[in-house]
mmCIF file as gemmi writes it, N, C-alpha and C atoms, coordinates in Angstrom:
data_model
loop_
_atom_site.group_PDB
_atom_site.id
_atom_site.type_symbol
_atom_site.label_atom_id
_atom_site.label_alt_id
_atom_site.label_comp_id
_atom_site.label_asym_id
_atom_site.label_entity_id
_atom_site.label_seq_id
_atom_site.pdbx_PDB_ins_code
_atom_site.Cartn_x
_atom_site.Cartn_y
_atom_site.Cartn_z
_atom_site.occupancy
_atom_site.B_iso_or_equiv
_atom_site.pdbx_formal_charge
_atom_site.auth_seq_id
_atom_site.auth_asym_id
_atom_site.pdbx_PDB_model_num
ATOM 1 N N . UNK Axp A 1 ? -58.518 50.607 5.295 1 0 ? 1 A 1
ATOM 2 C CA . UNK Axp A 1 ? -58.117 49.715 4.187 1 0 ? 1 A 1
ATOM 3 C C . UNK Axp A 1 ? -57.521 51.012 3.11 1 0 ? 1 A 1
ATOM 4 N N . UNK Axp A 2 ? -56.552 51.05 2.541 1 0 ? 2 A 1
ATOM 5 C CA . UNK Axp A 2 ? -56.126 51.853 1.658 1 0 ? 2 A 1
ATOM 6 C C . UNK Axp A 2 ? -56.393 51.474 0.191 1 0 ? 2 A 1
ATOM 7 N N . UNK Axp A 3 ? -56.974 52.721 -0.558 1 0 ? 3 A 1
ATOM 8 C CA . UNK Axp A 3 ? -57.547 52.732 -2.055 1 0 ? 3 A 1
ATOM 9 C C . UNK Axp A 3 ? -56.728 51.604 -2.907 1 0 ? 3 A 1
ATOM 10 N N . UNK Axp A 4 ? -55.434 51.598 -2.468 1 0 ? 4 A 1
ATOM 11 C CA . UNK Axp A 4 ? -54.606 50.756 -3.128 1 0 ? 4 A 1
ATOM 12 C C . UNK Axp A 4 ? -54.937 49.186 -3.146 1 0 ? 4 A 1
ATOM 13 N N . UNK Axp A 5 ? -55.253 48.94 -1.899 1 0 ? 5 A 1
ATOM 14 C CA . UNK Axp A 5 ? -55.308 47.716 -1.208 1 0 ? 5 A 1
ATOM 15 C C . UNK Axp A 5 ? -56.668 47.374 -1.602 1 0 ? 5 A 1
ATOM 16 N N . UNK Axp A 6 ? -57.806 47.873 -1.666 1 0 ? 6 A 1
ATOM 17 C CA . UNK Axp A 6 ? -58.849 47.907 -2.057 1 0 ? 6 A 1
ATOM 18 C C . UNK Axp A 6 ? -59.175 47.646 -3.863 1 0 ? 6 A 1
ATOM 19 N N . UNK Axp A 7 ? -58.139 48.146 -4.238 1 0 ? 7 A 1
ATOM 20 C CA . UNK Axp A 7 ? -58.21 48.324 -5.814 1 0 ? 7 A 1
ATOM 21 C C . UNK Axp A 7 ? -57.462 46.726 -6.032 1 0 ? 7 A 1
ATOM 22 N N . UNK Axp A 8 ? -56.542 46.465 -5.494 1 0 ? 8 A 1
ATOM 23 C CA . UNK Axp A 8 ? -55.719 44.941 -5.714 1 0 ? 8 A 1
ATOM 24 C C . UNK Axp A 8 ? -56.906 43.954 -5.747 1 0 ? 8 A 1
ATOM 25 N N . UNK Axp A 9 ? -57.799 43.944 -4.3 1 0 ? 9 A 1
ATOM 26 C CA . UNK Axp A 9 ? -59.239 43.118 -4.314 1 0 ? 9 A 1
ATOM 27 C C . UNK Axp A 9 ? -60.121 43.203 -5.032 1 0 ? 9 A 1
ATOM 28 N N . UNK Axp A 10 ? -60.583 44.292 -5.336 1 0 ? 10 A 1
ATOM 29 C CA . UNK Axp A 10 ? -61.822 44.647 -6.47 1 0 ? 10 A 1
ATOM 30 C C . UNK Axp A 10 ? -61.381 43.921 -7.703 1 0 ? 10 A 1
ATOM 31 N N . UNK Axp A 11 ? -59.795 44.285 -7.995 1 0 ? 11 A 1
ATOM 32 C CA . UNK Axp A 11 ? -60.088 43.575 -9.555 1 0 ? 11 A 1
ATOM 33 C C . UNK Axp A 11 ? -59.707 42.377 -9.14 1 0 ? 11 A 1
ATOM 34 N N . UNK Axp A 12 ? -59.285 41.32 -8.355 1 0 ? 12 A 1
ATOM 35 C CA . UNK Axp A 12 ? -59.648 39.942 -8.364 1 0 ? 12 A 1
ATOM 36 C C . UNK Axp A 12 ? -61.15 39.464 -8.594 1 0 ? 12 A 1
ATOM 37 N N . UNK Axp A 13 ? -62.04 40.455 -8.048 1 0 ? 13 A 1
ATOM 38 C CA . UNK Axp A 13 ? -63.402 39.891 -7.569 1 0 ? 13 A 1
ATOM 39 C C . UNK Axp A 13 ? -64.098 40.563 -8.921 1 0 ? 13 A 1
ATOM 40 N N . UNK Axp A 14 ? -63.608 41.494 -9.826 1 0 ? 14 A 1
ATOM 41 C CA . UNK Axp A 14 ? -64.051 41.583 -11.211 1 0 ? 14 A 1
ATOM 42 C C . UNK Axp A 14 ? -63.674 40.576 -12.023 1 0 ? 14 A 1
ATOM 43 N N . UNK Axp A 15 ? -62.618 39.99 -11.914 1 0 ? 15 A 1
ATOM 44 C CA . UNK Axp A 15 ? -62.003 39.068 -13.067 1 0 ? 15 A 1
ATOM 45 C C . UNK Axp A 15 ? -62.939 37.601 -12.84 1 0 ? 15 A 1
ATOM 46 N N . UNK Axp A 16 ? -63.33 37.434 -11.816 1 0 ? 16 A 1
ATOM 47 C CA . UNK Axp A 16 ? -64.289 36.32 -11.572 1 0 ? 16 A 1
ATOM 48 C C . UNK Axp A 16 ? -65.744 36.492 -11.954 1 0 ? 16 A 1
ATOM 49 N N . UNK Axp A 17 ? -66.139 37.633 -11.503 1 0 ? 17 A 1
ATOM 50 C CA . UNK Axp A 17 ? -67.373 38.214 -12.01 1 0 ? 17 A 1
ATOM 51 C C . UNK Axp A 17 ? -68.517 37.421 -11.908 1 0 ? 17 A 1
ATOM 52 N N . UNK Axp A 18 ? -68.99 37.025 -10.552 1 0 ? 18 A 1
ATOM 53 C CA . UNK Axp A 18 ? -70.231 36.272 -10.294 1 0 ? 18 A 1
ATOM 54 C C . UNK Axp A 18 ? -70.987 37.095 -9.228 1 0 ? 18 A 1
ATOM 55 N N . UNK Axp A 19 ? -71.947 36.397 -8.932 1 0 ? 19 A 1
ATOM 56 C CA . UNK Axp A 19 ? -72.945 36.955 -7.582 1 0 ? 19 A 1
ATOM 57 C C . UNK Axp A 19 ? -72.28 36.878 -6.622 1 0 ? 19 A 1
ATOM 58 N N . UNK Axp A 20 ? -71.668 36.016 -6.031 1 0 ? 20 A 1
ATOM 59 C CA . UNK Axp A 20 ? -70.855 35.738 -4.567 1 0 ? 20 A 1
ATOM 60 C C . UNK Axp A 20 ? -69.626 37.122 -4.741 1 0 ? 20 A 1
ATOM 61 N N . UNK Axp A 21 ? -69.261 37.402 -5.998 1 0 ? 21 A 1
ATOM 62 C CA . UNK Axp A 21 ? -68.055 38.41 -6.33 1 0 ? 21 A 1
ATOM 63 C C . UNK Axp A 21 ? -68.759 39.877 -6.009 1 0 ? 21 A 1
ATOM 64 N N . UNK Axp A 22 ? -69.651 40.102 -6.456 1 0 ? 22 A 1
ATOM 65 C CA . UNK Axp A 22 ? -70.628 41.648 -6.417 1 0 ? 22 A 1
ATOM 66 C C . UNK Axp A 22 ? -70.656 41.739 -4.835 1 0 ? 22 A 1
ATOM 67 N N . UNK Axp A 23 ? -71.194 40.446 -4.125 1 0 ? 23 A 1
ATOM 68 C CA . UNK Axp A 23 ? -71.64 40.581 -2.813 1 0 ? 23 A 1
ATOM 69 C C . UNK Axp A 23 ? -69.968 41.085 -2.207 1 0 ? 23 A 1
ATOM 70 N N . UNK Axp A 24 ? -68.887 40.371 -2.65 1 0 ? 24 A 1
ATOM 71 C CA . UNK Axp A 24 ? -67.612 40.655 -2.074 1 0 ? 24 A 1
ATOM 72 C C . UNK Axp A 24 ? -66.972 42.361 -2.385 1 0 ? 24 A 1
ATOM 73 N N . UNK Axp A 25 ? -67.427 42.544 -3.416 1 0 ? 25 A 1
ATOM 74 C CA . UNK Axp A 25 ? -67.327 44.211 -3.67 1 0 ? 25 A 1
ATOM 75 C C . UNK Axp A 25 ? -67.911 44.849 -2.97 1 0 ? 25 A 1
ATOM 76 N N . UNK Axp A 26 ? -69.024 44.816 -2.862 1 0 ? 26 A 1
ATOM 77 C CA . UNK Axp A 26 ? -70.051 45.954 -1.772 1 0 ? 26 A 1
ATOM 78 C C . UNK Axp A 26 ? -69.467 45.578 -0.753 1 0 ? 26 A 1
ATOM 79 N N . UNK Axp A 27 ? -68.548 44.65 -0.018 1 0 ? 27 A 1
ATOM 80 C CA . UNK Axp A 27 ? -68.109 44.56 1.355 1 0 ? 27 A 1
ATOM 81 C C . UNK Axp A 27 ? -66.868 45.394 1.247 1 0 ? 27 A 1
ATOM 82 N N . UNK Axp A 28 ? -66.217 45.077 0.373 1 0 ? 28 A 1
ATOM 83 C CA . UNK Axp A 28 ? -65.033 46.147 0.198 1 0 ? 28 A 1
ATOM 84 C C . UNK Axp A 28 ? -65.053 47.424 -0.116 1 0 ? 28 A 1
ATOM 85 N N . UNK Axp A 29 ? -66.532 47.788 -1.001 1 0 ? 29 A 1
ATOM 86 C CA . UNK Axp A 29 ? -66.659 49.188 -1.085 1 0 ? 29 A 1
ATOM 87 C C . UNK Axp A 29 ? -67.346 49.768 0.621 1 0 ? 29 A 1
ATOM 88 N N . UNK Axp A 30 ? -68.114 48.991 1.17 1 0 ? 30 A 1
ATOM 89 C CA . UNK Axp A 30 ? -68.378 49.317 2.44 1 0 ? 30 A 1
ATOM 90 C C . UNK Axp A 30 ? -67.312 49.692 3.122 1 0 ? 30 A 1
ATOM 91 N N . UNK Axp A 31 ? -66.017 49.318 3.256 1 0 ? 31 A 1
ATOM 92 C CA . UNK Axp A 31 ? -65.162 49.574 4.122 1 0 ? 31 A 1
ATOM 93 C C . UNK Axp A 31 ? -64.379 50.809 3.236 1 0 ? 31 A 1
ATOM 94 N N . UNK Axp A 32 ? -63.883 50.91 2.442 1 0 ? 32 A 1
ATOM 95 C CA . UNK Axp A 32 ? -63.521 52.098 1.687 1 0 ? 32 A 1
ATOM 96 C C . UNK Axp A 32 ? -64.576 53.503 2.368 1 0 ? 32 A 1
ATOM 97 N N . UNK Axp A 33 ? -65.791 53.039 2.386 1 0 ? 33 A 1
ATOM 98 C CA . UNK Axp A 33 ? -66.747 54.511 2.4 1 0 ? 33 A 1
ATOM 99 C C . UNK Axp A 33 ? -66.133 55.001 4.102 1 0 ? 33 A 1
ATOM 100 N N . UNK Axp A 34 ? -66.124 53.432 4.78 1 0 ? 34 A 1
ATOM 101 C CA . UNK Axp A 34 ? -65.721 54.123 5.978 1 0 ? 34 A 1
ATOM 102 C C . UNK Axp A 34 ? -64.737 54.976 6.224 1 0 ? 34 A 1
ATOM 103 N N . UNK Axp A 35 ? -63.423 54.684 5.465 1 0 ? 35 A 1
ATOM 104 C CA . UNK Axp A 35 ? -62.316 55.433 5.374 1 0 ? 35 A 1
ATOM 105 C C . UNK Axp A 35 ? -61.997 56.471 4.681 1 0 ? 35 A 1
ATOM 106 N N . UNK Axp A 36 ? -62.915 56.87 3.665 1 0 ? 36 A 1
ATOM 107 C CA . UNK Axp A 36 ? -62.347 57.436 2.135 1 0 ? 36 A 1
ATOM 108 C C . UNK Axp A 36 ? -63.592 58.203 2.247 1 0 ? 36 A 1
ATOM 109 N N . UNK Axp A 37 ? -64.889 57.861 2.361 1 0 ? 37 A 1
ATOM 110 C CA . UNK Axp A 37 ? -65.997 58.376 2.298 1 0 ? 37 A 1
ATOM 111 C C . UNK Axp A 37 ? -66.485 58.181 0.707 1 0 ? 37 A 1
ATOM 112 N N . UNK Axp A 38 ? -67.893 58.633 0.596 1 0 ? 38 A 1
ATOM 113 C CA . UNK Axp A 38 ? -68.318 58.15 -0.659 1 0 ? 38 A 1
ATOM 114 C C . UNK Axp A 38 ? -67.4 58.493 -2.088 1 0 ? 38 A 1
ATOM 115 N N . UNK Axp A 39 ? -66.36 59.599 -2.097 1 0 ? 39 A 1
ATOM 116 C CA . UNK Axp A 39 ? -65.484 59.919 -3.035 1 0 ? 39 A 1
ATOM 117 C C . UNK Axp A 39 ? -64.695 59.06 -3.309 1 0 ? 39 A 1
ATOM 118 N N . UNK Axp A 40 ? -64.32 58.115 -2.062 1 0 ? 40 A 1
ATOM 119 C CA . UNK Axp A 40 ? -63.307 57.02 -2.445 1 0 ? 40 A 1
ATOM 120 C C . UNK Axp A 40 ? -64.315 55.959 -3.076 1 0 ? 40 A 1
ATOM 121 N N . UNK Axp A 41 ? -65.382 55.539 -2.684 1 0 ? 41 A 1
ATOM 122 C CA . UNK Axp A 41 ? -66.333 54.524 -3.263 1 0 ? 41 A 1
ATOM 123 C C . UNK Axp A 41 ? -66.729 54.735 -4.737 1 0 ? 41 A 1
ATOM 124 N N . UNK Axp A 42 ? -66.974 56.357 -4.876 1 0 ? 42 A 1
ATOM 125 C CA . UNK Axp A 42 ? -67.294 56.417 -6.476 1 0 ? 42 A 1
ATOM 126 C C . UNK Axp A 42 ? -66.181 56.509 -7.539 1 0 ? 42 A 1
ATOM 127 N N . UNK Axp A 43 ? -65.06 56.735 -6.406 1 0 ? 43 A 1
ATOM 128 C CA . UNK Axp A 43 ? -63.626 56.815 -7.643 1 0 ? 43 A 1
ATOM 129 C C . UNK Axp A 43 ? -63.534 54.946 -8.065 1 0 ? 43 A 1
ATOM 130 N N . UNK Axp A 44 ? -63.747 54.23 -7.141 1 0 ? 44 A 1
ATOM 131 C CA . UNK Axp A 44 ? -63.646 52.647 -7.723 1 0 ? 44 A 1
ATOM 132 C C . UNK Axp A 44 ? -64.937 52.453 -8.17 1 0 ? 44 A 1
ATOM 133 N N . UNK Axp A 45 ? -65.943 52.834 -8.014 1 0 ? 45 A 1
ATOM 134 C CA . UNK Axp A 45 ? -67.059 52.61 -9.053 1 0 ? 45 A 1
ATOM 135 C C . UNK Axp A 45 ? -66.654 53.011 -10.692 1 0 ? 45 A 1
ATOM 136 N N . UNK Axp A 46 ? -66.126 53.833 -10.78 1 0 ? 46 A 1
ATOM 137 C CA . UNK Axp A 46 ? -66.192 54.51 -12.228 1 0 ? 46 A 1
ATOM 138 C C . UNK Axp A 46 ? -64.667 53.841 -12.844 1 0 ? 46 A 1
ATOM 139 N N . UNK Axp A 47 ? -63.491 53.626 -11.748 1 0 ? 47 A 1
ATOM 140 C CA . UNK Axp A 47 ? -62.32 53.179 -12.261 1 0 ? 47 A 1
ATOM 141 C C . UNK Axp A 47 ? -62.406 51.578 -12.453 1 0 ? 47 A 1
ATOM 142 N N . UNK Axp A 48 ? -63.574 50.713 -12.19 1 0 ? 48 A 1
ATOM 143 C CA . UNK Axp A 48 ? -63.318 49.595 -12.667 1 0 ? 48 A 1
ATOM 144 C C . UNK Axp A 48 ? -64.63 48.934 -13.586 1 0 ? 48 A 1
ATOM 145 N N . UNK Axp A 49 ? -65.692 50.357 -13.583 1 0 ? 49 A 1
ATOM 146 C CA . UNK Axp A 49 ? -67.037 50.262 -14.297 1 0 ? 49 A 1
ATOM 147 C C . UNK Axp A 49 ? -67.782 49.355 -13.205 1 0 ? 49 A 1
ATOM 148 N N . UNK Axp A 50 ? -67.975 49.296 -12.375 1 0 ? 50 A 1
ATOM 149 C CA . UNK Axp A 50 ? -68.759 48.55 -11.036 1 0 ? 50 A 1
ATOM 150 C C . UNK Axp A 50 ? -70.57 49.079 -11.618 1 0 ? 50 A 1
ATOM 151 N N . UNK Axp A 51 ? -70.409 49.907 -12.265 1 0 ? 51 A 1
ATOM 152 C CA . UNK Axp A 51 ? -72.242 50.092 -12.759 1 0 ? 51 A 1
ATOM 153 C C . UNK Axp A 51 ? -72.237 49.243 -13.613 1 0 ? 51 A 1
ATOM 154 N N . UNK Axp A 52 ? -71.357 48.741 -14.592 1 0 ? 52 A 1
ATOM 155 C CA . UNK Axp A 52 ? -71.887 47.989 -15.757 1 0 ? 52 A 1
ATOM 156 C C . UNK Axp A 52 ? -71.922 46.547 -15.332 1 0 ? 52 A 1
ATOM 157 N N . UNK Axp A 53 ? -70.91 46.229 -14.635 1 0 ? 53 A 1
ATOM 158 C CA . UNK Axp A 53 ? -70.343 44.809 -14.143 1 0 ? 53 A 1
ATOM 159 C C . UNK Axp A 53 ? -71.128 44.118 -13.115 1 0 ? 53 A 1
ATOM 160 N N . UNK Axp A 54 ? -71.413 45.346 -12.033 1 0 ? 54 A 1
ATOM 161 C CA . UNK Axp A 54 ? -72.194 44.687 -10.867 1 0 ? 54 A 1
ATOM 162 C C . UNK Axp A 54 ? -73.709 45.356 -10.647 1 0 ? 54 A 1
ATOM 163 N N . UNK Axp A 55 ? -73.691 46.431 -11.493 1 0 ? 55 A 1
ATOM 164 C CA . UNK Axp A 55 ? -75.026 47.448 -11.368 1 0 ? 55 A 1
ATOM 165 C C . UNK Axp A 55 ? -74.776 48.387 -10.122 1 0 ? 55 A 1
ATOM 166 N N . UNK Axp A 56 ? -73.603 48.606 -9.825 1 0 ? 56 A 1
ATOM 167 C CA . UNK Axp A 56 ? -73.871 49.587 -8.648 1 0 ? 56 A 1
ATOM 168 C C . UNK Axp A 56 ? -73.265 50.985 -9.128 1 0 ? 56 A 1
ATOM 169 N N . UNK Axp A 57 ? -74.259 51.9 -8.433 1 0 ? 57 A 1
ATOM 170 C CA . UNK Axp A 57 ? -74.175 53.128 -9.209 1 0 ? 57 A 1
ATOM 171 C C . UNK Axp A 57 ? -73.8 54.353 -8.465 1 0 ? 57 A 1
ATOM 172 N N . UNK Axp A 58 ? -72.774 55.259 -8.785 1 0 ? 58 A 1
ATOM 173 C CA . UNK Axp A 58 ? -71.872 56.284 -8.617 1 0 ? 58 A 1
ATOM 174 C C . UNK Axp A 58 ? -73.101 57.417 -7.658 1 0 ? 58 A 1
ATOM 175 N N . UNK Axp A 59 ? -72.61 57.561 -6.239 1 0 ? 59 A 1
ATOM 176 C CA . UNK Axp A 59 ? -73.616 58.152 -5.566 1 0 ? 59 A 1
ATOM 177 C C . UNK Axp A 59 ? -74.227 57.388 -4.569 1 0 ? 59 A 1
ATOM 178 N N . UNK Axp A 60 ? -74.712 55.724 -4.681 1 0 ? 60 A 1
ATOM 179 C CA . UNK Axp A 60 ? -74.984 54.879 -4.088 1 0 ? 60 A 1
ATOM 180 C C . UNK Axp A 60 ? -74.205 54.951 -2.992 1 0 ? 60 A 1
ATOM 181 N N . UNK Axp A 61 ? -75.307 54.566 -1.872 1 0 ? 61 A 1
ATOM 182 C CA . UNK Axp A 61 ? -74.684 54.116 -0.327 1 0 ? 61 A 1
ATOM 183 C C . UNK Axp A 61 ? -74.685 52.701 -0.465 1 0 ? 61 A 1
ATOM 184 N N . UNK Axp A 62 ? -73.129 52.541 -0.05 1 0 ? 62 A 1
ATOM 185 C CA . UNK Axp A 62 ? -72.988 50.867 -0.197 1 0 ? 62 A 1
ATOM 186 C C . UNK Axp A 62 ? -73.286 50.683 1.366 1 0 ? 62 A 1
ATOM 187 N N . UNK Axp A 63 ? -73.981 49.28 1.392 1 0 ? 63 A 1
ATOM 188 C CA . UNK Axp A 63 ? -74.351 48.687 2.909 1 0 ? 63 A 1
ATOM 189 C C . UNK Axp A 63 ? -73.391 47.546 2.519 1 0 ? 63 A 1
ATOM 190 N N . UNK Axp A 64 ? -73.017 46.937 3.508 1 0 ? 64 A 1
ATOM 191 C CA . UNK Axp A 64 ? -72.731 45.463 3.037 1 0 ? 64 A 1
ATOM 192 C C . UNK Axp A 64 ? -73.653 44.182 3.37 1 0 ? 64 A 1
């Protein structure tokens, strides 16, 4: 998955902002992790403030 596609999908999930959406974001981040590593995951967590919105921390290993 490209980072651009991940951004599109995460943006939709953040806008809805529920528990199921948090799980969807975790799955998306695990896909990003496979292709782009922890750097890509951390970048998206910062970009979308996922630490504040869903409690996902920078440097945290994301597993689906």
